[in-house]
C-alpha positions in Angstrom: -35.2 -26.5 -23.4 -35.1 -30.0 -22.2 -33.8 -30.9 -18.7 -30.1 -31.5 -18.8 -28.2 -34.7 -19.6 -25.5 -35.5 -17.1 -22.5 -37.6 -18.2 -20.6 -39.0 -15.2 -17.2 -39.8 -16.5 -13.7 -40.5 -15.2 -11.5 -40.4 -18.2 -9.7 -43.1 -20.2 -10.5 -44.9 -23.4 -13.8 -46.4 -22.2 -15.0 -43.0 -21.0 -14.6 -41.7 -24.5 -17.5 -43.9 -25.7 -19.6 -42.7 -22.8 -18.9 -39.1 -23.6 -19.7 -39.6 -27.3 -23.0 -41.1 -26.4 -23.9 -38.2 -24.1 -22.9 -35.7 -26.8 -25.1 -37.5 -29.4 -28.1 -37.5 -27.0 -27.6 -33.8 -26.2 -27.6 -33.0 -30.0 -30.6 -35.3 -30.6 -32.7 -33.9 -27.8 -31.5 -30.2 -27.9 -30.6 -30.6 -24.2 -27.8 -29.0 -22.1 -25.0 -31.4 -21.4 -23.1 -31.5 -18.1 -19.9 -33.6 -17.8 -19.5 -34.6 -14.1 -16.5 -36.1 -12.5 -16.5 -37.2 -8.9 -13.1 -37.0 -7.0 -13.4 -39.6 -4.3 -10.2 -40.1 -2.4 -11.8 -42.9 -0.2 -10.2 -45.6 -2.4 -6.9 -44.8 -0.7 -7.6 -44.1 3.0 -4.8 -42.1 4.5 -4.1 -41.7 8.2 -3.0 -38.1 7.8 -5.7 -35.5 7.1 -3.2 -33.3 5.2 -2.5 -36.2 2.9 -6.2 -36.8 2.3 -6.7 -33.2 1.5 -3.7 -33.3 -0.9 -5.1 -36.4 -2.6 -8.5 -34.8 -3.0 -6.9 -31.7 -4.5 -4.9 -33.8 -7.0 -8.0 -35.8 -8.0 -9.9 -32.6 -8.5 -7.2 -31.1 -10.7 -7.0 -34.3 -12.8 -10.8 -34.3 -13.1 -10.8 -30.7 -14.4 -8.2 -31.6 -17.0 -10.1 -34.7 -18.1 -13.4 -32.7 -18.3 -11.7 -30.0 -20.4 -10.9 -32.6 -23.0 -14.5 -33.9 -22.9 -15.8 -30.3 -23.4 -13.5 -29.9 -26.4 -14.9 -33.1 -27.9 -18.4 -31.8 -27.4 -17.5 -28.4 -28.9 -16.2 -30.1 -32.0 -19.7 -31.5 -32.5 -21.4 -28.2 -31.9 -22.3 -28.8 -28.2 -21.3 -26.4 -25.4 -21.0 -28.6 -22.3 -20.6 -27.6 -18.7 -17.9 -29.4 -16.7 -18.2 -29.9 -12.9 -15.9 -31.8 -10.5 -17.3 -32.7 -7.1 -15.6 -34.4 -4.2 -17.0 -37.2 -2.0 -18.6 -40.6 -2.2 -19.4 -41.3 -5.9 -22.9 -42.8 -5.6 -24.1 -40.2 -3.2 -22.6 -37.3 -5.1 -24.1 -38.4 -8.4 -27.5 -38.9 -6.9 -27.5 -35.5 -5.2 -26.2 -33.8 -8.4 -29.0 -35.3 -10.5 -31.6 -34.1 -8.1 -30.1 -30.6 -7.8 -29.9 -30.2 -11.6 -33.3 -31.8 -12.3 -31.6 -34.0 -14.9 -33.6 -36.0 -17.4 -30.8 -38.6 -18.2 -27.6 -39.9 -16.7 -25.1 -41.4 -19.1 -22.5 -43.7 -17.5 -20.1 -46.3 -18.7 -20.0 -49.9 -17.7 -16.6 -51.2 -16.7 -15.0 -53.6 -19.1 -13.7 -55.7 -16.2 -14.3 -55.8 -12.5 -11.5 -53.9 -10.9 -11.5 -53.8 -7.1 -11.3 -50.1 -6.7 -13.9 -49.0 -9.2 -17.1 -47.5 -7.9 -19.0 -49.2 -10.7 -17.8 -52.8 -10.7 -19.7 -55.1 -13.0 -22.0 -56.3 -10.2 -22.5 -52.9 -8.7 -23.6 -51.1 -11.8 -27.1 -52.7 -11.8 -27.6 -51.8 -8.2 -26.6 -48.2 -8.9 -28.9 -47.9 -11.9 -31.9 -49.2 -9.8 -31.0 -46.8 -7.0 -30.8 -43.8 -9.3 -34.0 -44.5 -11.2 -35.9 -45.2 -8.0 -34.6 -42.3 -6.0 -34.5 -39.6 -8.7 -36.7 -40.7 -11.6 -33.8 -40.0 -13.9 -33.4 -42.4 -16.9 -30.0 -44.0 -16.9 -28.1 -45.0 -20.1 -25.3 -47.4 -19.6 -22.7 -47.4 -22.3 -20.8 -50.7 -22.8 
């Protein structure tokens, strides 16, 4: 069995293309597929620890729901995918996850426009890809 393919996804219309590419790669390579969502509440820093914890819980719950849909898409195409939600800084969590799972490929989507709160703004995506490939040896597929 091949090392797993990890699809870091956040939901929405653009993520559907990313998920479909990851499903196709898993079928083509006979590899396990893991959908990964990172719940990072740092985009909305809150003064109250209880509010930060509540936001983290909500993001995790939303992430699980979104990944359930991604798994259903994969299942329709004959792929049983694992779904995992982790909390924390997006870049660090993805990098650590790839190392932990000994992944062969990371599939991510490129944003259609540079939105201020995105972890992967148009300029940042290239830096992230370089970092991942250099620090993990994992191939990165960017879906546009």
